[in-house]
Phi, psi and omega in degrees: 000129176227082185305323181299334181288341180243026174075029177234147184265121183303316186290334176278330172295330180290342174298331181297311177300313179301316180301311182296316186290316184284318186274331188236322183277308180298324179283353181079034182264343173223142176287323179194170180209132173242123181238126180234128180234128177231133177226137178053036177077007177245137174292118184254337183201128171219115175240140181229111193235153170075213190236149172267340185209097185294318186300326183257004177056042182264122184293150168294141179239163177298330181259019179297144177264130184242156170278121184260356177039245188287001165286358168290328191300313178299327181291317178296323179294323179293321181297318178292321180291335172299317178288331173301313183298330181274005175072020181270347178200152176234156188293335181262008175292138171293141184295328182293349172296327182258337174236086190298330183290353177264007192297321185249033175302126179267174178255135185298137168245314183198173170093182183236182178302125185095337181229025181303133168251133186230165171239165180288144178292146183282339182210151177285154174285128181251162180307316181304326179294328174295317185291327185251008174065042170244026190278345184092352177281177180210188173236143176299328183289352176297320177055047181244330188221173175291339174290316178301321181295324176296324179292320180294320180301319183265357177071025182290129176082013178267106182302336180264005184285175182262359182279187178235165181296313179303319182293325177294315180299315177294319179296321183292343175294343180256006184241132183284162170289153175281337179203166176291142181302138181088352182275324185219164177257121178221117177302134193200182178286008179317314190280338171290326175294324173302319177300321179294317179299320177304312180299311183295317182285319182282345181075018175226152180306146185305314181300325180291323176299316178299313185294309187284328189256343180234304188292311182294318178294324183276352183071035177272082191281344185246012181260125184195177179273359174204169181256115180292161187297323182296341181247006186300329184287351178258001182276129186283155167277153179243146185234156179238132179282129180267176184299337180272004179083004181261155177280132174246140178299121182259324180215111181286121180297345182274342177225026183296144171301339181289355183278357174220158182303140181277156174285324181257104184274102187266112172285348178270341184189023191264348192276151165246148184199178175241163175304317183294323176294315185291328174304320180292322178297313181294326179297316177305317179293314186288332177278009175081028173100009184221152176204123176052042173087354175259121178255120176266316181221166176273159177300327180294323179291321175297321176302316180293319182294326187264009170273163177281118181257007180292133184308135180074010180073023185282168177261166179307311180298335183283334185250342188283134166244012188282131178277343179225137175200166173270000178199135182208023184249167183298156179082008182235130168252197183221130181264217180261067175120354185221153162282140186232131179279125175257338180207095186301326180300324180285339179286334186065018168226155179300154177169193180223151172298131179089004174283149187227152190201168161192172183218179180234159188301336178268026173075016173286161187195147172215153164215157181228129183243095182298323182300318180266007183048054186236134174231127174236128179234133178233124179240133173206183175216082179219124179254142358275170182281348188266004192283329181238165177267033188302324188286317175297324178294322180295315181304314184293317179298319182290313186284339177288347178274357178293138173243000000 
């Protein structure tokens, strides 16, 4: 690694490790942290700090396997766009063309499960609404409305739940939308629905499509919906921040549900991966849809995906009713699977117009800055992801190392 050769200062990159160590690792606010920075196609920085399993004092490793939760969403979005490129589905198609039982979904007005009162939606849900989270669907974890409560009651969208993707699709036919499609941005099970569409349209199970059409061509050898026995020793523990500010073990890697294939295959949050695997996915995106001779998408499709698709060119704070999101500040819009920076000055953190990003519930995060030929991947395992300003701090530290 020679950071100076790609316009980065070594001594400033070292500030990232010091910052993480002093602010998060030593006080026990994070179990461990893996930070990877690549610029102009060269690895410029890789730091591996802390533990993958605090209870057993097992150090974090470069090849540790992490739950990436919502960093699954960009992968699922790419899968759907591969089918768009083949003409098998279009962004303005109504979703009920593929899920007929959703044709007459109403919008919530009042009531509870079994007594919902609804009104007609002002517009049909389109495929683009699923990609940009303007579908009118929600997440049970939002805990904002009676519709959210219905999702929790039936376990819709829970990667660790006992339901199935087909069961969720059928069940949602009986639950009203929270809003008319296209009217508001609400983080939701939309990307799980995209996974269902990929499976239905391609004629193969969604997980098989990802494996054969994305993971194998890109050489993502450790990315899957479960951790096989041969790799279990590399699987990190996951933690939850308790009311006392201490980390509590949330998922023990030795008896985790991830050690066997899930019943609910979640395109919205079900994958595990490594930093090296996710780097290959990011390289494909930055390279305009291709990597090492394998082309998944065209450069024009990547360009379309990373434009702001919020109606009227609005930003997330203007449209969001979501109590939980992996990005929520001004100067950021949303594309087809990613948050997209539209105005760096409004974000109040360094960046570029057109950089795109997303994160996961266990505080994992990535962003790609095409203008600067930059990829940054951050891996850890602490829930929830909103507890610290870590992502904004990382952006500041990385861009401050530019020369």
